[in-house]
N, C-alpha and C positions, 0 to 999 in steps of 0.2 A: 608173129608177136605184135601185140598192139602197142601203139606209142603211148608214152606216159603223158596224161594231162595234168597240168598244175592244178592242185587243190586251192580253192579259194575259201576263206573262213570269213564269216560274218558274226559280228558280236551281237547276242541277244540277251538284253538283260533278263535276270532271273526275276521271277515273280515277287521274291522278298525284297529285292534291291528296288524293283519298281514301287512296290509299296511303300518302302522307305522314302524314296524319292518324291512320290506324290503326298505323303504325309508332311514331309519337311517343308513343302511349298507353302501350304496355309500357315504353318508355324513362323516362317520366315516373313510372310506378308503381315501376320499378325504382330510380330516383333516390331516391324518397320513401321506400322500404322499405330502401334500403343502410344498414347498420349505421354508426353514427358511429364515428370513429377512436378507438380506445382508448388510454389511457396505459400505464404500466408496470403489471403486475398487482400487485394488493395482496399476493398470497402472495410474490411476488419481493421486493418492499420489505421485508416482514416478515421474509423468510429473511436477507437482508442485514443488516438492523438487529439482528436476533438474534445473528447471527456476530459482529458488532461488539461488541454488549454482552457477549457471552460472553468475547470476546477481552481487553476491558478488565478484567472481573472476574478471570479466570483469570491474565493477565499481571501485574496489581497485586498479586495474591495471592502469586505466585512471588516477585516482586521483595522484598515484605516478608519472605517465608519465607527467601529467600537472604541477605538483610541479617542476619537473625536467626543463621543459622548461621555466616556469614563473619565471625566474630570470634575473637580469639586464645584465648579461653577456651572455645570451642566446637569448631567444624570449619573451621579456616582454610585448607583445601586446595582452591582453587578449580579446579586441574585435574583432581584425582580427582573432585571433586563433579559437574563437567560431563562426565567419563567415565561416571559412574553415570547421569547424565541420559539419555546416548547408548545406554547398554547397555540400559536398560529400555525406551527407545523401541525399538530394534531388536528386542528380544526379544518384546515384544508385537506389532509388526507381523508378525513371522515366525510367531508363534503364531496370530495371526488369519489369516494368508495359508493356514496349513496346514489350517485347519478351514473357511474360507471364501474360497477363491481368487475367487469372483465379486465379492467386495468390493473387488478390485484389478484393474480392467479395464486400467489403464495397463501392468501387467507384460505382458499379452498383446500390447499395442500394441507393445511394445518389443522382441518376439521378433526376432531377427536384426539388431539395432542396437546390439549391445555397444559398438562403437566410439563410437557417437554418445552412448550412455548415459554412458560414462566420460569423453567430452569435456566433458559438462555437470556430472556428478556430482563430479568431482575438484575443480574450483575452487569450486563451491559448498560441498562439504564443508569445504576448507580455510577458506573465509570463515566458515562457521557455526562452526567449531571456535574460530577466532580471535575471533569475536564472543562466544561463550559465555564463553570463558577470560576475556577481558580485562573483560568485564562483570562477571562475579563477583569478579575480583580488584579492580576500582575500588571495590566495597563495603567493602574493607578500609581505605580511606583517605578516602572521602568520605561524605557523608550521602546519603540517597535523594533529597531534595529537589534538593540541587545537581545530581546527576546527571540528574534530569529536566528541569531547566533547560537543560542542555547538549543534551539530545535535541530541543529544538526547532529545532535545525540540520539534523535528518535529512531535512526536505524539500528542502533546498539541496543537500545532499550527494547525494541520489538524483536530483535534476535534473542537477546537474554531471556525474555519472557516465553519466546517459543522453545528455547531449550528447557526452561523450568517445567513445561508442559509436555515435554518429550516430542515436540514436532521438528526441533532442530538438534544438531549435536556440535559440541565444541571440539575445536582442534587447534593445532598450534599456529597455523595460517590465520585463521579467523581471531583467535587471541591476539596476534601481532596487530591485525588491522584495526581491532578494537582499541588496542593502546594508542595506535596512531590517530584515529579520530578523537579519543579523549584528549589526546595531547593537544590537537587544533583547537578544540572545543574549549579547553581549559584556557588556552592562550587568548581566545576571543572574550571570554568570560572575564579573566583577571585584568584585561586591558581596558575594562570599562571604567570611566572617569567618574560618573555618578552611580556607584554601585549601591544598591540597596538590598539588604539581605533578605527581607520580607517579600520582596517581589521576586527574588531568585528562587524562594521556597515555594512560592505560589505556582511559578512557571514550572518548576520541577514535578510538584504533584500533577499539575495539568499534563505533562508530557507522559508521565507513568499511566494516568488513566486513559488518555487518548491511545497510546500504543496497546494498552491491554483492550480497548474497545475494538480496535482494528483486528487484532488476532482473534478476538471471539466472533468479531462480524464476519471475518472470512469464513470461519467454521459454518456459522448459520446461514450465509448467503450461498455457500458451494455445497453444503451437505448438511451435517449434523441432525439428520431426519426430517429437516424442514424444507431445505432449498427455497428460500423466500426470494421475492424480486425486491428492488429497491424500493418501491411504493410500499408494499406490504411490510418490508422491514421498518421502514420510518413509521408506519401505522402502528406497530407493536412496540416499538422502543419509545415514541414520543409520550404516551401517558405514563409509562413506568418511570422516566425520566422527569417528567413534570410532577408527579407524586413526590418524588425525592426532593424537588426544588420548592415545592409548596411547603414541606416540613422546614427546609432551610429558611424560606422567607418568614414562617411563623418564628423562628428562633431570632433572626436578624432584622425584624420588621422595624422600619424607621417611620415616624408619624409623618414625616415630610415627604414621603413618596407620593400620595396622591396628588398634592399641589404640584409637585415637580412632573408628574406624569401629564396633568392637565396642560402644562405648558409645553412640554416636549414631545407629545404624541405624535405630530407630524413628521417627526424624525424617526421615532421608535417604531412606528408601524413599517414604513419601508425597510428598516434595519431588520426587522422580524421577517418580512418577506424575502430579503435576500439570505437570511439564515436558513429559510425552508429550502431555497433552491440549493443552498450548499449541502444540506442534509441529503437530498436526493443525489446530488453529484458524488459525494463521498461514498454513498452505498453503491452508486453505480461502478465507481472505479473499483472498489474492493471486490466486486462481483465479477466484472469484466476482466481485470487485471489481477490483483492480488492485494494482500494488506501490505507486502513490501512494496509493491509498485505504487500504492497510495502513498507510502512514506517518501519514496524516491521523487514522485511528483511534488510532494511538499518542500523536498530540497530545492528544486528549481523554482518553486514559488518563493522561497527564502530568499535565493539570489535576486529575484526580480524585486522583492520588497526592501531588502537592503540597499539596492541601487536607486530605487525610487524614493525611499525616505531620505537618503543622504544628499540626493540632487535636488529633489523638489521641496522637501521638508527641512532641510538643513540640519538634520540630526548629526551629532558628533560621531565620527568614527577615527579611532586612533590607529597608527601604523601598526601596532601589535595586534590589534583585532583583525585587521586586513590579512595579516600574515597567518593569524590562527584560522581565520575563516577559510582562506585558500588551502591551508594544510588539511583541515577538516573535510572541505569539498574534495580534495584529491583522494582522501582516504575513502569517502562515500562512493566515489565514481569507481575505484579500484575495487572496493567491495562488489559493487554492481556488475562489474566486468567479470570478476571470477565466478559469480553466480550465473551470468549468462553464457560463459564459455569456460567450464571447469577443466577442459582438457586443452586448452591453449598453452602456448609456449610459456607466457608469462606465468599462469597457474603453476605449471609444472616446475619452471625455475624457482619460483617462491616456495613450493614445497621442498626441493632438493636444498634450497639455502637453510630451511629451517629443519633440514634432517628428517623430513616427512614424506612418506611415499605420496605420489600423486592421487588425486580423486579417482576412486574406482579401483584402487589397488591397497586399501586400508585393509590390514590384517583383521579377520574376524575370529570368532571362537572355533571355527574349523580349519583355521590355518595352522599348518605344521609349524612348530617352533625351530626344528631344523630342516634343511632340505633333505630330500629322499636320497637314500645311498643305495638304492636298487640298481642304479645305472654304474655305480662303481664296483660291483661285484664281478669278479673274474670267473 
């Protein structure tokens, strides 16, 4: 009888397991070598911040420049001054287009779309002309600080106009913030020591026209069948706006304008050149950021102008105006925060406080009125 020998077993992987192991190796390597998701490029952020900073500096400079000219002993002709702005903007855009048409790609994109161009440019030009004229005219009656206080309501005006055309929707949270900002703006306006009603009306019309132009401009620059660039947008808008202003000049013509122009043209020419730069910057911001981003950049500009005017030009600011201005600013920044982070804890808390479901959980037409009872069946 032979002796029993111990049997030794050796593990041999099956072909299926080996295949799985070999296939998993490159997957693991690819997972470990996959690049991490990147955020917004630093160059893009720098570009947008630079645009906003340039807009704040140029716009604030032009506002103080216009305020300097728009006095009775200098050049108190807002309609003619605005027409000079548009004439210079149109002439420079046309001259640049003749020498470098490649800088205007939107012109080539709009070929064969004359009806569509006029459909957008006519209302934008009218709104632009009304905004410029009324804004310059308001400087005749009100201080720069008071006018900047009024502009805090631009965010609300732009939102209400967007609701009117179906781009935005109203809810309780937004309605509460609107009431918040209006309360602060009303405090800032009613605290004005030298309140002039006609200046207030001119500025209010200017703000409605400016916000309308911004909303329509965002559609045209971002789509609307045209997809214009800032230079092409200015080239199309300037002649339409200029035509409206020429009609206005014919109605409001003053025989003293030529003599005053001959005396003040060394100031009016750089003023118009500054306006041209501002028009390009506004179109660039609306295209690169949005109409709301343009309005929010204007809020930062308002803060800078108020501080600058109060410190260096000695414009009177009452305690009521300071409180109202801070209240309105807080409302504007909270509005911006909710737009940027709709799912944040603050947004959800505000929604629950107003008995409203958080963003993204708003009932629709397909939402059942009562919860399903299928799970309750036995």
